[in-house]
N, CA, C and O atoms as CSV, one atom per row, in Angstrom:
chain,resi,resn,atom,element,x,y,z
A,1,MET,N,N,0.851,-1.314,-0.091
A,1,MET,CA,C,0.013,-0.047,0.021
A,1,MET,C,C,0.947,1.316,-0.089
A,1,MET,O,O,1.982,1.400,0.573
A,2,SER,N,N,0.587,2.195,-0.819
A,2,SER,CA,C,1.273,3.469,-0.818
A,2,SER,C,C,1.021,4.270,0.338
A,2,SER,O,O,-0.016,4.244,1.000
A,3,GLN,N,N,2.001,4.969,0.540
A,3,GLN,CA,C,1.867,6.239,1.480
A,3,GLN,C,C,1.158,7.306,1.062
A,3,GLN,O,O,0.864,7.484,-0.120
A,4,THR,N,N,0.860,8.036,1.951
A,4,THR,CA,C,0.374,9.503,1.300
A,4,THR,C,C,1.573,10.600,1.402
A,4,THR,O,O,2.741,10.277,1.622
A,5,LYS,N,N,1.202,11.728,1.244
A,5,LYS,CA,C,2.433,12.595,0.925
A,5,LYS,C,C,2.964,13.042,2.125
A,5,LYS,O,O,4.155,13.350,2.164
A,6,LYS,N,N,2.191,13.133,3.215
A,6,LYS,CA,C,2.801,13.241,4.506
A,6,LYS,C,C,3.630,12.195,5.141
A,6,LYS,O,O,4.364,12.357,6.116
A,7,GLY,N,N,3.398,10.928,4.373
A,7,GLY,CA,C,4.356,9.971,4.906
A,7,GLY,C,C,3.510,9.136,5.742
A,7,GLY,O,O,4.035,8.140,6.239
A,8,GLY,N,N,2.260,9.385,5.981
A,8,GLY,CA,C,1.401,8.166,6.743
A,8,GLY,C,C,0.774,7.042,6.068
A,8,GLY,O,O,0.568,7.079,4.855
A,9,LYS,N,N,0.454,6.026,6.803
A,9,LYS,CA,C,-0.234,5.015,5.822
A,9,LYS,C,C,-1.616,5.437,5.251
A,9,LYS,O,O,-2.416,6.255,5.704
A,10,GLY,N,N,-1.698,4.522,3.932
A,10,GLY,CA,C,-2.884,4.652,3.397
A,10,GLY,C,C,-4.390,4.384,4.220
A,10,GLY,O,O,-4.337,3.987,5.383
A,11,PRO,N,N,-5.322,4.548,3.762
A,11,PRO,CA,C,-6.680,4.351,4.380
A,11,PRO,C,C,-6.726,2.846,4.589
A,11,PRO,O,O,-6.279,2.160,3.670
A,12,GLY,N,N,-7.195,2.248,5.648
A,12,GLY,CA,C,-7.471,1.052,5.931
A,12,GLY,C,C,-6.385,-0.373,6.269
A,12,GLY,O,O,-6.568,-1.577,6.448
A,13,HIS,N,N,-5.225,0.528,6.234
A,13,HIS,CA,C,-3.759,-0.108,6.597
A,13,HIS,C,C,-3.951,-0.897,8.178
A,13,HIS,O,O,-4.393,-0.419,9.223
A,14,GLU,N,N,-3.547,-1.974,7.950
A,14,GLU,CA,C,-3.606,-2.769,9.375
A,14,GLU,C,C,-2.173,-2.698,9.967
A,14,GLU,O,O,-1.252,-3.381,9.519
A,15,PHE,N,N,-2.041,-1.839,10.987
A,15,PHE,CA,C,-1.115,-1.885,11.675
A,15,PHE,C,C,-0.108,-2.885,12.356
A,15,PHE,O,O,1.087,-2.617,12.480
A,16,TRP,N,N,-0.658,-4.012,12.770
A,16,TRP,CA,C,-0.136,-4.932,13.503
A,16,TRP,C,C,-1.153,-6.350,13.581
A,16,TRP,O,O,-2.379,-6.246,13.523
A,17,SER,N,N,-0.487,-7.604,13.713
A,17,SER,CA,C,-1.221,-8.509,14.000
A,17,SER,C,C,-1.280,-8.767,15.469
A,17,SER,O,O,-0.888,-7.785,16.098
A,18,LYS,N,N,-1.693,-9.911,16.323
A,18,LYS,CA,C,-1.973,-10.009,17.414
A,18,LYS,C,C,-0.623,-9.504,18.375
A,18,LYS,O,O,0.394,-10.178,18.207
A,19,ARG,N,N,-0.552,-8.536,19.222
A,19,ARG,CA,C,0.418,-8.249,19.842
A,19,ARG,C,C,-0.185,-7.890,21.495
A,19,ARG,O,O,-1.375,-7.993,21.791
A,20,PRO,N,N,1.107,-7.375,22.645
A,20,PRO,CA,C,0.431,-7.135,23.461
A,20,PRO,C,C,-0.606,-5.987,24.008
A,20,PRO,O,O,-0.959,-5.904,25.185
A,21,ILE,N,N,-1.011,-5.163,23.010
A,21,ILE,CA,C,-1.906,-4.055,23.162
A,21,ILE,C,C,-2.280,-4.261,21.737
A,21,ILE,O,O,-1.592,-3.999,20.750
A,22,SER,N,N,-3.687,-4.863,21.788
A,22,SER,CA,C,-4.326,-5.312,20.438
A,22,SER,C,C,-5.606,-4.847,20.883
A,22,SER,O,O,-5.805,-4.579,22.067
A,23,ASN,N,N,-6.687,-4.711,19.794
A,23,ASN,CA,C,-8.142,-4.891,19.439
A,23,ASN,C,C,-8.752,-5.346,20.707
A,23,ASN,O,O,-9.700,-4.696,21.145
A,24,LYS,N,N,-8.335,-6.360,21.335
A,24,LYS,CA,C,-9.119,-7.433,22.306
A,24,LYS,C,C,-8.985,-6.023,23.566
A,24,LYS,O,O,-10.029,-5.844,24.192
A,25,HIS,N,N,-8.365,-5.527,23.758
A,25,HIS,CA,C,-8.259,-4.383,24.765
A,25,HIS,C,C,-9.011,-3.215,24.797
A,25,HIS,O,O,-9.145,-2.393,25.703
A,26,GLY,N,N,-9.683,-3.279,23.203
A,26,GLY,CA,C,-10.289,-1.942,23.047
A,26,GLY,C,C,-9.517,-0.820,22.398
A,26,GLY,O,O,-9.813,0.368,22.529
A,27,CYS,N,N,-8.591,-1.242,21.748
A,27,CYS,CA,C,-7.510,-0.257,21.228
A,27,CYS,C,C,-7.577,-0.514,19.390
A,27,CYS,O,O,-7.416,-1.549,18.743
A,28,SER,N,N,-7.850,0.756,18.983
A,28,SER,CA,C,-8.234,0.838,17.557
A,28,SER,C,C,-6.773,1.091,16.991
A,28,SER,O,O,-5.946,1.693,17.677
A,29,PRO,N,N,-6.465,0.596,15.674
A,29,PRO,CA,C,-5.216,0.646,15.311
A,29,PRO,C,C,-5.036,2.003,14.591
A,29,PRO,O,O,-5.794,2.506,13.762
A,30,SER,N,N,-3.549,2.625,15.216
A,30,SER,CA,C,-3.249,3.832,15.294
A,30,SER,C,C,-1.918,4.187,15.565
A,30,SER,O,O,-1.494,3.481,16.480
A,31,LYS,N,N,-1.024,5.040,15.127
A,31,LYS,CA,C,0.238,5.185,15.296
A,31,LYS,C,C,0.444,5.240,16.749
A,31,LYS,O,O,1.497,4.735,17.139
A,32,ALA,N,N,-0.325,5.738,17.620
A,32,ALA,CA,C,-0.130,5.804,19.176
A,32,ALA,C,C,-0.202,4.353,19.676
A,32,ALA,O,O,0.656,3.907,20.437
A,33,ASN,N,N,-1.207,3.648,19.250
A,33,ASN,CA,C,-1.132,2.311,19.944
A,33,ASN,C,C,-0.063,1.574,19.408
A,33,ASN,O,O,0.437,0.753,20.178
A,34,LYS,N,N,0.481,1.676,18.116
A,34,LYS,CA,C,1.619,0.735,17.579
A,34,LYS,C,C,2.789,1.253,18.652
A,34,LYS,O,O,3.375,0.515,19.443
A,35,ARG,N,N,2.973,2.531,18.516
A,35,ARG,CA,C,4.153,2.877,19.757
A,35,ARG,C,C,3.837,2.463,21.113
A,35,ARG,O,O,4.872,2.303,21.758
A,36,LEU,N,N,2.847,2.245,21.737
A,36,LEU,CA,C,2.407,1.354,22.932
A,36,LEU,C,C,2.822,-0.043,22.767
A,36,LEU,O,O,3.556,-0.558,23.611
A,37,THR,N,N,2.389,-0.724,21.696
A,37,THR,CA,C,2.606,-2.067,21.688
A,37,THR,C,C,4.332,-2.357,21.324
A,37,THR,O,O,4.988,-3.308,21.750
A,38,HIS,N,N,4.842,-1.219,20.396
A,38,HIS,CA,C,6.387,-1.736,20.415
A,38,HIS,C,C,6.888,-1.347,22.150
A,38,HIS,O,O,7.704,-2.139,22.622
A,39,LYS,N,N,6.528,-0.439,22.867
A,39,LYS,CA,C,6.870,-0.398,23.910
A,39,LYS,C,C,6.617,-1.456,24.882
A,39,LYS,O,O,7.436,-1.633,25.784
A,40,ALA,N,N,5.706,-2.084,24.805
A,40,ALA,CA,C,5.362,-3.336,25.572
A,40,ALA,C,C,6.221,-4.293,25.097
A,40,ALA,O,O,6.974,-4.815,25.920
A,41,GLU,N,N,6.284,-4.692,23.765
A,41,GLU,CA,C,7.274,-5.739,23.247
A,41,GLU,C,C,8.762,-5.744,23.766
A,41,GLU,O,O,9.413,-6.730,24.111
A,42,ARG,N,N,9.146,-4.460,23.744
A,42,ARG,CA,C,10.536,-3.972,24.329
A,42,ARG,C,C,10.665,-4.314,25.615
A,42,ARG,O,O,11.676,-4.905,25.993
A,43,ARG,N,N,9.750,-4.019,26.385
A,43,ARG,CA,C,9.654,-4.348,27.875
A,43,ARG,C,C,9.585,-5.941,28.290
A,43,ARG,O,O,10.083,-6.481,29.277
A,44,GLU,N,N,8.950,-6.417,27.417
A,44,GLU,CA,C,8.639,-8.097,27.628
A,44,GLU,C,C,10.264,-8.522,27.282
A,44,GLU,O,O,10.753,-9.236,28.157
A,45,GLU,N,N,11.088,-8.223,26.245
A,45,GLU,CA,C,12.340,-8.888,25.521
A,45,GLU,C,C,13.355,-8.372,26.804
A,45,GLU,O,O,14.070,-9.211,27.353
A,46,ARG,N,N,13.380,-6.694,27.325
A,46,ARG,CA,C,14.015,-6.702,28.312
A,46,ARG,C,C,13.868,-7.461,29.728
A,46,ARG,O,O,14.804,-7.598,30.516
A,47,ASP,N,N,12.808,-7.842,29.898
A,47,ASP,CA,C,12.410,-8.802,31.479
A,47,ASP,C,C,13.133,-10.157,30.808
A,47,ASP,O,O,14.026,-10.701,31.457
A,48,MET,N,N,12.780,-10.647,29.630
A,48,MET,CA,C,13.481,-12.135,29.227
A,48,MET,C,C,15.076,-11.996,29.326
A,48,MET,O,O,15.738,-12.847,29.919
A,49,ARG,N,N,15.632,-10.922,28.737
A,49,ARG,CA,C,16.864,-10.737,28.981
A,49,ARG,C,C,17.750,-10.602,30.328
A,49,ARG,O,O,18.929,-10.889,30.535
A,50,LYS,N,N,16.661,-10.009,31.245
A,50,LYS,CA,C,17.203,-9.982,32.836
A,50,LYS,C,C,17.158,-11.526,33.419
A,50,LYS,O,O,17.769,-11.848,34.438
A,51,GLY,N,N,16.423,-12.363,32.705
A,51,GLY,CA,C,16.460,-13.766,33.110
A,51,GLY,C,C,17.597,-14.558,32.788
A,51,GLY,O,O,17.906,-15.500,33.517
A,52,ASP,N,N,18.248,-14.272,31.774
A,52,ASP,CA,C,19.496,-14.635,30.847
A,52,ASP,C,C,20.549,-14.226,31.730
A,52,ASP,O,O,21.379,-15.088,32.017
A,53,ARG,N,N,20.668,-13.150,32.185
A,53,ARG,CA,C,21.791,-12.373,32.876
A,53,ARG,C,C,21.831,-13.383,34.351
A,53,ARG,O,O,22.863,-13.767,34.901
A,54,PHE,N,N,20.336,-13.693,34.821
A,54,PHE,CA,C,20.334,-14.131,35.959
A,54,PHE,C,C,21.173,-15.503,36.238
A,54,PHE,O,O,22.022,-15.730,37.100
A,55,TRP,N,N,20.585,-16.432,35.100
A,55,TRP,CA,C,21.267,-17.745,34.934
A,55,TRP,C,C,22.818,-17.623,34.333
A,55,TRP,O,O,23.462,-18.672,34.319
A,56,ALA,N,N,23.339,-16.638,33.928
A,56,ALA,CA,C,24.878,-16.627,33.487
A,56,ALA,C,C,25.621,-16.231,34.613
A,56,ALA,O,O,26.835,-16.422,34.676
A,57,ILE,N,N,24.974,-15.694,35.502
A,57,ILE,CA,C,25.588,-15.152,36.906
A,57,ILE,C,C,25.656,-16.580,37.877
A,57,ILE,O,O,26.580,-16.896,38.626
A,58,GLU,N,N,24.711,-17.142,37.687
A,58,GLU,CA,C,24.418,-18.606,38.450
A,58,GLU,C,C,25.665,-19.732,37.967
A,58,GLU,O,O,26.354,-20.361,38.770
A,59,GLU,N,N,25.775,-19.821,36.453
A,59,GLU,CA,C,26.609,-20.494,36.113
A,59,GLU,C,C,28.235,-20.197,36.425
A,59,GLU,O,O,29.089,-21.062,36.623
A,60,ALA,N,N,28.406,-18.928,36.416
A,60,ALA,CA,C,29.556,-18.501,36.753
A,60,ALA,C,C,29.980,-18.836,38.279
A,60,ALA,O,O,31.120,-19.152,38.621
A,61,LYS,N,N,28.795,-18.703,39.185
A,61,LYS,CA,C,29.126,-18.870,40.689
A,61,LYS,C,C,29.515,-20.385,40.632
A,61,LYS,O,O,30.422,-20.818,41.343
A,62,GLU,N,N,28.865,-21.120,39.835
A,62,GLU,CA,C,28.872,-22.575,39.923
A,62,GLU,C,C,30.449,-23.083,39.486
A,62,GLU,O,O,31.020,-24.050,39.990
A,63,ARG,N,N,31.050,-22.126,38.347
A,63,ARG,CA,C,32.253,-22.241,37.845
A,63,ARG,C,C,33.428,-22.200,39.160
A,63,ARG,O,O,34.393,-22.940,39.353
A,64,VAL,N,N,33.000,-21.208,39.834
A,64,VAL,CA,C,34.093,-20.886,41.008
A,64,VAL,C,C,33.645,-22.007,42.041
A,64,VAL,O,O,34.646,-22.467,42.590
A,65,ARG,N,N,32.715,-22.475,42.392
A,65,ARG,CA,C,32.412,-23.577,43.242
A,65,ARG,C,C,33.192,-24.763,42.937
A,65,ARG,O,O,33.766,-25.429,43.798
A,66,LYS,N,N,33.201,-25.023,41.642
A,66,LYS,CA,C,33.592,-26.546,41.130
A,66,LYS,C,C,35.431,-26.233,41.310
A,66,LYS,O,O,36.233,-27.022,41.812
A,67,ALA,N,N,35.701,-25.039,40.811
A,67,ALA,CA,C,37.248,-24.742,40.683
A,67,ALA,C,C,37.765,-24.700,42.192
A,67,ALA,O,O,38.904,-25.119,42.403
A,68,ASP,N,N,36.997,-24.221,43.253
A,68,ASP,CA,C,37.530,-24.031,44.375
A,68,ASP,C,C,37.464,-25.469,44.849
A,68,ASP,O,O,38.493,-25.874,45.389
A,69,ALA,N,N,36.477,-26.297,44.754
A,69,ALA,CA,C,36.337,-27.798,45.050
A,69,ALA,C,C,37.361,-28.612,44.690
A,69,ALA,O,O,37.839,-29.407,45.500
A,70,ASP,N,N,37.860,-28.489,43.295
A,70,ASP,CA,C,38.929,-29.120,42.688
A,70,ASP,C,C,40.234,-28.581,42.858
A,70,ASP,O,O,41.119,-29.005,42.116
A,71,GLY,N,N,40.502,-27.713,43.715
A,71,GLY,CA,C,41.698,-27.319,43.868
A,71,GLY,C,C,42.342,-26.320,42.786
A,71,GLY,O,O,43.538,-26.032,42.775
A,72,GLU,N,N,41.626,-25.953,42.104
A,72,GLU,CA,C,42.192,-25.167,40.458
A,72,GLU,C,C,42.602,-24.074,40.812
A,72,GLU,O,O,43.439,-23.548,40.080
A,73,VAL,N,N,42.060,-23.174,42.345
A,73,VAL,CA,C,42.396,-21.635,42.258
A,73,VAL,C,C,43.456,-21.502,43.597
A,73,VAL,O,O,43.374,-22.227,44.589
A,74,VAL,N,N,44.202,-20.703,43.457
A,74,VAL,CA,C,45.045,-20.776,44.740
A,74,VAL,C,C,44.821,-19.964,45.808
A,74,VAL,O,O,45.506,-19.948,46.830
A,75,ASP,N,N,43.472,-19.008,45.489
A,75,ASP,CA,C,43.082,-18.134,46.838
A,75,ASP,C,C,41.679,-18.927,47.024
A,75,ASP,O,O,40.671,-18.251,46.815
A,76,SER,N,N,41.505,-20.243,47.381
A,76,SER,CA,C,40.327,-21.164,47.791
A,76,SER,C,C,40.041,-20.386,49.048
A,76,SER,O,O,40.789,-19.680,49.724
A,77,MET,N,N,38.502,-20.760,49.220
A,77,MET,CA,C,38.018,-20.335,50.690
A,77,MET,C,C,38.768,-20.995,51.769
A,77,MET,O,O,38.744,-20.419,52.856
A,78,GLU,N,N,39.380,-22.012,51.684
A,78,GLU,CA,C,40.160,-22.748,52.737
A,78,GLU,C,C,41.305,-21.579,52.986
A,78,GLU,O,O,41.491,-21.065,54.089
A,79,VAL,N,N,41.922,-21.295,51.984
A,79,VAL,CA,C,43.081,-20.603,52.293
A,79,VAL,C,C,42.782,-19.201,52.828
A,79,VAL,O,O,43.474,-18.678,53.702
A,80,ARG,N,N,41.589,-18.544,52.196
A,80,ARG,CA,C,41.315,-17.371,53.133
A,80,ARG,C,C,40.577,-17.799,54.534
A,80,ARG,O,O,40.758,-17.051,55.494
A,81,ARG,N,N,40.019,-18.590,54.650
A,81,ARG,CA,C,39.328,-19.016,56.351
A,81,ARG,C,C,40.990,-19.111,57.114
A,81,ARG,O,O,41.276,-18.498,58.143
A,82,GLY,N,N,41.930,-19.987,56.370
A,82,GLY,CA,C,43.169,-19.803,57.082
A,82,GLY,C,C,43.832,-18.663,57.649
A,82,GLY,O,O,44.453,-18.584,58.709
A,83,LEU,N,N,43.521,-17.489,56.468
A,83,LEU,CA,C,44.286,-16.453,56.612
A,83,LEU,C,C,43.321,-15.458,58.070
A,83,LEU,O,O,43.769,-14.931,59.088
A,84,MET,N,N,42.199,-15.537,57.646
A,84,MET,CA,C,41.279,-15.174,58.659
A,84,MET,C,C,41.271,-15.657,60.341
A,84,MET,O,O,40.982,-15.022,61.355
A,85,ALA,N,N,41.692,-16.964,60.151
A,85,ALA,CA,C,41.633,-17.575,61.488
A,85,ALA,C,C,43.179,-17.209,62.275
A,85,ALA,O,O,43.433,-17.261,63.478
A,86,ARG,N,N,44.037,-16.847,61.183
A,86,ARG,CA,C,45.315,-16.256,61.842
A,86,ARG,C,C,45.356,-14.880,62.224
A,86,ARG,O,O,46.330,-14.445,62.838
A,87,VAL,N,N,44.202,-14.020,61.859
A,87,VAL,CA,C,44.311,-12.997,62.121
A,87,VAL,C,C,43.178,-12.918,63.414
A,87,VAL,O,O,43.249,-11.987,64.216
A,88,SER,N,N,42.179,-13.930,63.531
A,88,SER,CA,C,41.522,-13.673,64.541
A,88,SER,C,C,42.295,-14.285,65.879
A,88,SER,O,O,41.870,-14.047,67.009
A,89,SER,N,N,43.325,-14.997,65.665
A,89,SER,CA,C,44.064,-15.453,66.752
A,89,SER,C,C,44.940,-14.519,67.303
A,89,SER,O,O,45.478,-14.680,68.399
A,90,GLY,N,N,45.130,-13.393,66.470
A,90,GLY,CA,C,45.957,-12.270,66.955
A,90,GLY,C,C,47.602,-12.719,66.248
A,90,GLY,O,O,48.584,-12.115,66.679
A,91,GLU,N,N,47.734,-13.514,65.449
A,91,GLU,CA,C,49.033,-14.081,65.008
A,91,GLU,C,C,49.626,-12.927,64.005
A,91,GLU,O,O,50.793,-12.535,64.023
A,92,ILE,N,N,48.536,-12.436,63.080
A,92,ILE,CA,C,49.100,-11.465,62.018
A,92,ILE,C,C,48.032,-10.249,62.168
A,92,ILE,O,O,47.069,-10.455,62.905
A,93,THR,N,N,48.122,-9.267,61.655
A,93,THR,CA,C,47.255,-7.959,61.503
A,93,THR,C,C,46.386,-8.302,60.166
A,93,THR,O,O,46.852,-9.016,59.279
A,94,LEU,N,N,45.329,-7.838,60.112
A,94,LEU,CA,C,44.525,-7.771,58.833
A,94,LEU,C,C,45.305,-7.064,57.599
A,94,LEU,O,O,45.208,-7.616,56.503
A,95,ALA,N,N,45.902,-6.140,57.686
A,95,ALA,CA,C,46.950,-5.579,56.628
A,95,ALA,C,C,47.979,-6.617,56.252
A,95,ALA,O,O,48.222,-6.750,55.052
A,96,ARG,N,N,48.560,-7.305,57.057
A,96,ARG,CA,C,49.390,-8.329,56.726
A,96,ARG,C,C,48.717,-9.383,55.982
A,96,ARG,O,O,49.207,-9.842,54.950
A,97,ALA,N,N,47.307,-9.893,56.600
A,97,ALA,CA,C,46.948,-10.829,55.785
A,97,ALA,C,C,46.395,-10.435,54.238
A,97,ALA,O,O,46.364,-11.195,53.270
A,98,GLN,N,N,46.084,-9.404,54.276
A,98,GLN,CA,C,45.604,-8.968,52.711
A,98,GLN,C,C,46.920,-8.767,52.026
A,98,GLN,O,O,46.838,-8.908,50.806
A,99,GLU,N,N,48.029,-8.495,52.450
A,99,GLU,CA,C,49.209,-8.452,51.963
A,99,GLU,C,C,49.374,-9.861,51.289
A,99,GLU,O,O,49.279,-9.967,50.066
A,100,GLU,N,N,49.603,-10.856,52.032
A,100,GLU,CA,C,49.833,-12.421,51.903
A,100,GLU,C,C,48.478,-12.682,50.816
A,100,GLU,O,O,48.847,-13.336,49.840
A,101,LEU,N,N,47.267,-12.381,50.782
A,101,LEU,CA,C,46.420,-12.682,50.074
A,101,LEU,C,C,46.916,-11.987,48.489
A,101,LEU,O,O,46.534,-12.485,47.430
A,102,LYS,N,N,47.651,-10.997,48.548
A,102,LYS,CA,C,47.922,-10.335,47.058
A,102,LYS,C,C,48.898,-11.114,46.639
A,102,LYS,O,O,48.794,-11.372,45.439
A,103,LYS,N,N,50.092,-11.737,47.330
A,103,LYS,CA,C,51.033,-12.326,47.190
A,103,LYS,C,C,50.684,-13.886,46.421
A,103,LYS,O,O,51.312,-14.567,45.609
A,104,ILE,N,N,49.511,-14.037,47.043
A,104,ILE,CA,C,48.894,-15.737,46.486
A,104,ILE,C,C,48.264,-15.588,45.305
A,104,ILE,O,O,48.234,-16.439,44.416
A,105,LYS,N,N,47.658,-14.309,45.269
A,105,LYS,CA,C,46.775,-14.023,43.899
A,105,LYS,C,C,47.634,-14.252,42.795
A,105,LYS,O,O,47.295,-14.900,41.805
A,106,ARG,N,N,49.035,-13.589,43.000
A,106,ARG,CA,C,49.932,-13.492,41.771
A,106,ARG,C,C,50.376,-14.325,41.358
A,106,ARG,O,O,50.880,-14.262,40.237
A,107,THR,N,N,50.379,-15.812,42.316
A,107,THR,CA,C,50.830,-16.958,41.807
A,107,THR,C,C,49.851,-17.715,40.778
A,107,THR,O,O,50.475,-18.185,39.826
A,108,GLY,N,N,48.716,-17.902,40.752
A,108,GLY,CA,C,47.982,-18.629,39.869
A,108,GLY,C,C,46.750,-18.323,39.515
A,108,GLY,O,O,46.442,-17.131,39.503
A,109,ARG,N,N,45.967,-19.131,39.221
A,109,ARG,CA,C,44.452,-18.965,38.641
A,109,ARG,C,C,43.932,-18.245,40.007
A,109,ARG,O,O,44.381,-18.550,41.112
A,110,THR,N,N,42.932,-17.253,39.799
A,110,THR,CA,C,42.175,-16.868,41.079
A,110,THR,C,C,40.619,-17.337,41.156
A,110,THR,O,O,40.079,-17.919,40.215
A,111,ARG,N,N,40.060,-17.075,42.176
A,111,ARG,CA,C,38.549,-17.257,42.176
A,111,ARG,C,C,37.972,-16.357,40.971
A,111,ARG,O,O,37.179,-16.806,40.143
A,112,ASN,N,N,38.369,-15.283,40.968
A,112,ASN,CA,C,37.868,-14.029,39.724
A,112,ASN,C,C,38.294,-14.475,38.551
A,112,ASN,O,O,37.545,-14.178,37.621
A,113,ASP,N,N,39.531,-15.275,38.186
A,113,ASP,CA,C,39.570,-15.737,36.907
A,113,ASP,C,C,38.566,-17.339,36.456
A,113,ASP,O,O,38.381,-17.876,35.363
A,114,ALA,N,N,38.169,-17.647,37.634
A,114,ALA,CA,C,37.224,-18.728,37.169
A,114,ALA,C,C,35.810,-18.309,37.369
A,114,ALA,O,O,34.944,-18.974,36.802
A,115,PHE,N,N,35.539,-17.508,37.947
A,115,PHE,CA,C,34.075,-16.726,37.699
A,115,PHE,C,C,34.013,-16.013,36.104
A,115,PHE,O,O,33.057,-16.102,35.333
A,116,LEU,N,N,35.250,-15.322,35.860
A,116,LEU,CA,C,34.976,-15.027,34.308
A,116,LEU,C,C,35.134,-15.990,33.222
A,116,LEU,O,O,34.845,-15.790,32.043
A,117,GLY,N,N,35.675,-17.174,33.789
A,117,GLY,CA,C,35.592,-18.401,32.789
A,117,GLY,C,C,37.145,-18.287,32.047
A,117,GLY,O,O,37.400,-18.908,31.015
A,118,LYS,N,N,38.129,-17.402,32.732
A,118,LYS,CA,C,39.465,-17.755,32.102
A,118,LYS,C,C,40.380,-18.993,32.529
A,118,LYS,O,O,40.627,-19.231,33.711
A,119,PRO,N,N,40.749,-19.581,31.716
A,119,PRO,CA,C,41.887,-20.989,31.779
A,119,PRO,C,C,42.835,-20.286,33.066
A,119,PRO,O,O,43.809,-20.889,33.516
């Protein structure tokens, strides 16, 4: 169907098929309702992507747990707990424990590398 000189659609143009905001909700086809429909569709898609991000983060956390359990990371929770136990007993200070953890992290694969999926 051809457009008018102003760029609008010709008479009787069907703007959409069944969509979130459609004729069943009492809306008649118009540019304004089409805009609302597209907005609703974008919102639905954004909500679906949020779910994807959630599962991606859960998978990353699982990679960290698995690497920690398999002993693939140098700064495992056991190492961190050991440092904090030494801090609690007064053997070393918190600043010294943080320095030791930094030294440990430089030597190999860290928990952050496992989270990001780096080898």
